[in-house]
N, C-alpha and C positions, 0 to 999 in steps of 0.2 A: 482427180485432184480434190483437194478439200472443198466442200460445198457449204453454202450458207445454210444454217439451221433456221427454223421458224423462231419468232421472237420469244416464244415460250421456252427459253433455255434456262440453264442453271443460273446464269448471271442475272437474268431478269427475275427469276424466282427469288434469288438472294436479295435483290433490291427491294422486293415487296415485303420482306420480313421486317419485323419491328427493329428499331435501332438497338444496337448492342449496349450493354451497360456502360462500356467505356465511352461510347459516343454520347450517351445521355449524361455522363459525368462531365465530359468536355463541354457539352451544351450548357449544363448548369453553371460550369465555371465561367463560360463566356457571359452569361447573364449576370453573374455575380460581379464580374469585372465591370460590366456596363453599369450596374447599379452603383458600385463604388465610385466610378467616374462621375456618374450623374449626381450622386450625393455630394461629392466634393465640389462640383460646379455649383450645385444648388446652395451649398453653404457660402461659397465665395460670392455668388451673385446676390444671395439674400442679404448678406452683410453689407455689400456695396449699395443695394437698393435701399436698405434701411438708413444708411448714412446719407444718401442723396435726399430721401424723403424728409428725414429729420432736419437736414441742413436747409432744405427749401422752406420747411415750415417755420424754422427760426428766422430765416431771412425775411419772409413775408411779415412775420410778427415784428421784427426789428424795424422794418421799413414803415409799418403802420404806426408804431410808437414814435418814430422820428417825425412823422407827419403830425401826429397829435401834439408833440412837444413844440413843433414850429407854430402851430395855431395857438397853443397856450401862451407862448412867449410873445406873439403879436398882440394877443388880447391883453396881457399884463402891461405891455408898453403903451397901450391906448387908454389905460386907466390913470386918471390924475385927480388931484384934489384942488379945490378952491376954497374961498372963505365960506362958500355955500355948502361945502361938503364934497363928497365923491362925485366925479363926473364920468359918465359912460357914453357920451354922445358919439365918440369915435368908433364905438363897437358896431353901430348900426349900418355903417356904410362900407366897412372893410371886407374884402373877399375872404379873409381868414375866419371871420365870424358870421358871415352871411350865407355861406354855401358849404356843402360837405358835412363834416362832422359837427355834432351839436356842441356848442360852447355854453357853459353855465358859470356865472360869476356869483360867488357866495361871499357874504360879509359877516364877520363875527359881531354878534349883538347880544350883550347880556349873557354870555356863556352858550349861546346858541348860534346857529347859522341861518341866515335868511337869504333867499335868492333875490339878487338885484337884476339879473339879466339872464335871459335864455335866448339863444340865437333863433332866428326865424327859418333857418334852413331845415332840411330833412332831419328830423329828430328820432331818437330811440327812446322808447318808454322804459327807462331804467328805474329800478326801485330807488326811491328817495334816500332810504337809509344807506344804500351803497355809495351814493354821491356824497352824503354827509360824512361818512366814515373816511373816505379817501381824502376829502378836504381837511378834516381834522388831522389826519396823519401828515399831510403836507405842511400844515401850519405848525404842528408840533415838532417835526423834524427840520423845519425851515429848509426844505429841499423838494425836488421833484419826486413824486411818488406815482408809480403805475401799478395797475391791478387789472384783474379780469372779473367781470360780473355777468349777470344774466338779466334779461328783460322779464317783464311779467309773463310773457309767452314762453320763457325758458330758453330764448336764443342767447348765445354768448355775445358779449361786447367787451371792448377795451376801454379802460378808464385811465386818464392821466391828470394829475392835479399839480398845479404850480402856484406857490404862495405869492401874494403881492403885498406891498407895504404902504403905510401912510407916509405922505411926502415929508411932513415936518418931523415927525418923531422917528421915522424909519422902523416902526414896529409893524409886525405882521397884522394886517388888517383883514385879510380873508384869503380866498384861494379861487383860482380859475380851474374848473374841471372841464375836460374835453372828453366827449363820448364818441368812440369810433366803432364802426360796424365792420367786422372782419369778413363780411360776406364775399366781397370781391376777391380778396386774397385767398379765401377758402376755396372759391370756385377755381381759381388758377392752380392752386395747390392740388385740388382733386384731379384736374386734367393731367398734371405732372405725375401724380400717383398712378393713374390709369396707364399712362404711357410707359412709366418705369416698370410696373408690374407686367404689362403685356410684353414688353421687350424682354424682361427677365424670363417670363414663361417660355417665349419662343427660343431664347438662348439655352434654357435648360433642355427643351425638347431637342434642339439641334445638338447639344452636347451629348444627350442620350444616344441619338443616332450615330454621332461621330464616335462615341465610346464603343458602341456595338461594332462598328466597322473596324476601329483600331484594335479592339480586343480580338476580333476575328482574324485580323492580319497578324497580330502578335502570336496567336495560337495556330497559325497556319502550319508551322513545322510539326506541331503536335498532331493536327489533323492529317497531315501527309504521312507522318510516321504510323498513325493508326490505320489509315487506308492501306499503307504498304503491308502492315502486319495482317490486316484482314484479307487482303488479296493473297498473301502468302499462305495463310491458313486455308483459304478457299481453294487455292491451287492444290495444296496438299490433300485436302479432303476429297476434292473432285478427281484428282489423278490417281491417288493411291487406292481408291475404292475398287476399281476393276481388277488390278493385279492381285490385290489381297483376296478378293472374292474368288479369283481363279485358283490361287494357291490353297485357299481354304477348301474349295470344292474338290480339288485334286487330293488333298490330304484326307478328306472325309471318305472319298471313294477308295483310296489306297488302304485306309484303315479297315474297310470291309473285306478287302482282298489283299492281304499282305504279300502273297506270292506274286501278284502282278504289279508290284511297286515300280519296277523298271519301265513299264509301259507309260507311266505318268511322269517320268522324269523330264522328257522333252517339254511337256506342257509347263511343268514347274520352272524349268530353265527359262522358257520364254517369258513367263510371268516375272521371274526374277530380273531378267534383262530389262524388261519394260519398267519395273520398279526402279532399277538403277538409273534409267534414263529420266524418269520422273523426278527422282531425288536430285539428280544433276541439274535439271531445269529449275527446280525450286531453289536450290542453292545459288544458281546463277542469277535468278531474279532477286534473291536477297543481296547479292553483290551489287547488282545494278541499283538497288534502292539505297544501299550504303555507299554514298559517293566517295567516302574516304578510302574504299578498297579498290577503286577503279585506277589501274596503273598501266597506262599505255607505254609501250616500249617499241623501239625499232625491231621489226621481225621480217623474216622471209615469208611472205604470204603464200607463195606457191608451195614451199616446203610444208607449211602448216596444213594446207588443203590436201597435199599428197599424203601426209600422215593420217589425216582423218579418213581418207578413202581406204588406206591400207588397214585401218583398224576395223573396217566393216566386216561382219562375220561372213564366212563363205556361204553363198546361196546360188540360186539359179539366175539371179539378176546380173546384168552387165553394166559396169561403170567405166566410162572412158574419160580420160583426163586430157585437157589441153591447157598447159600451164606456162605462162610467161614468168620468167624470173622477176620477182617484184619484192620491193622492200616497203613495208607500211609501218606506220606508227599506230599501234593498237594494243589492246589487252589480249594476250594470246589465249587465255582460258575462255574469255567471252567469245572471241571469234571462233574458237574451236567448237563451242557449243552451238553457235549460230549455224555454222556450216554443217555440223552433224544433224541438226534439226531439218535443214533444207534437204539433205540427202534422205533422211528418214521419211520426210513427207513425199519426196519424189518416188522412192522405192515402194511406199505403201499405196499411193494413189495414182502413180504414173504407169500402171501396167499397160502394155501395148494392146490395144483392142484387137481381138481375133487371134491372139497368140495362144496356141493350144496348151502351152505350159504356164500361161499367166505370168510371163516374165516382164520385167521392166528394163528398158534401155535408157540409161541416164548418162548425160554428158556433163562434165564439170569443167569449167573454164575459169582461168584467172587472166584478166585483161586490165591492166592499169589499176584503177582503184576498185574494181568490181570483181565479185565472185559470182559466176552464173551457174545454176544447176537447172538443166533442161531434161525433159522426159518426153515420151511419146504417148502420154495418156489421153484422156478425154479432153483435156484443155480447160482453161478457165478464162472468163472475160476479165480484162483489166479493171472494169468498173466494179467488179466484185471484190477486189483486193482489200479495200478498207474493212469489209466484213470478215474476210478471211484472217486478217491480222488481229482480230479481237479475241480475248480470252474466251474459252469454252464455246467456240463456234465451229468445232470440228466434229465430224461424225464418222462412223464406219471404222472404229479402231484408232482414230487419231489421238494424239496426246492432249489436244485441247489447248495447250499453252505454248506449243512448239513454235508456231509461226509468229504468235504475238511476242514471244521472247526474241525472235530474230529481229523484229521491228525495233524492240527496245535496245538491243545491242547496236543496231545501225544508228539509232538516234544518239546513243551515248558516244559514238565516234563521229558525230556530225554528218552521218550519211542517211541512207534511206533504203527501202525495199520496194522494188517494182516487179511487175509481171507482164509478160507479153506472150502472144500466141506464136508457136513455131510453124514455119512452113512445113506442110506435110502432116500436121497434127501434133498436139502436145502443147506444153507451156514451158516457159523459161522464167524462173525466179532469179532476180538480180539483186545481190547484196552489195551495196556501195558503201565503202568505209570512209575514206578521206584521202587527202593528197598523199601520194607515194611516188617513189622512183621506180622506174621499170627499165629492163634491159631486153636483149634479144630473147625471144620466146623459144620454147621447145614443146614438142608434142609427146605425150606418153601414150603407149599402146594401150588398147582396151584390156581390161582385166575383169575376171568374174568377181561379183560382189558376194 
């Protein structure tokens, strides 16, 4: 029977070759799809992150200016006039002017501004010109004015000015300027920025990985089609090499001796028959790979197996059939090829040991859903079956893809291929298809193959 070859076979050698141009193009396409998916995600996440960061920055700034306005309004409410002039005693004890932001009260005097009060809380060394400018603007516009400035050390600060009025004349008498330090809000904002950017980066990386997986899944049909095409080409190259070499050698020899051409015809005929089998197997594999051509129909399994046995060329081998009348739902062409491959394998490797004529005795049975092809050869261990059913794992004249094709035909019909040892020597390969109806069986007499 078919034996396992060492791992250094044609399939392994093919796997060690560099990827084909088609595979490289599919790989590049997958990376491009991944890049496109990542860039789209990056654009969306970047825009959302920018919006969140900008909104948070404005929110902190708005909250800070609202606090400055509250302090300025409290300070203005505490300023009042008496006959002795402006009174600021209420500013010294109020929380709004004694803690937190620095409060400065300026009064217009002869076209200039003079400082009447500076809060005792933590202050910020703001340039005097900046304070005077914003106070002038508030008095000129008779409204609240806010701005940004810098300290002598270059640190940013918030400024807000609110005018106040002389009690009797209700004329603008000066302005209250509040200086705020954006440090606390800036620290909180930085933490938000770090969190948003870190989350966005992780999300982009996750999207890249997801895009790679999804693009791979979307391209799976293309990969499968390419694998099928490469397997078909590999089968053709592997299997056609031997018969073509035999035919070429026979033609070359006959060319040197035209008178002896008839002696080479049997060899050419055998090579032609083998090439025909190879082509049939390759076409059958193509049909299996193209699922739209798989057409199971109700058929008489026993009659189909009988026809395959009758089509065997006359030889010294003996084939005996034991056929139950059975109806199965299967693809006739595929089942025919599978049974023929099992028979060819048994006739080639199932020669009876010790037979002087090197003959094979093969029994073919149809029982229920199974087609059994048994021989009296050297036998094979059931543990070796997975290796036997791989492509290019046959030696000694085997087709290399025959048994693997039997396995694919069985799988296409929801069945399987098994092997067992026969009492008295030999092996029995069992092709199981699927549910079928069976009736009373009958036995066919042995016939020469």
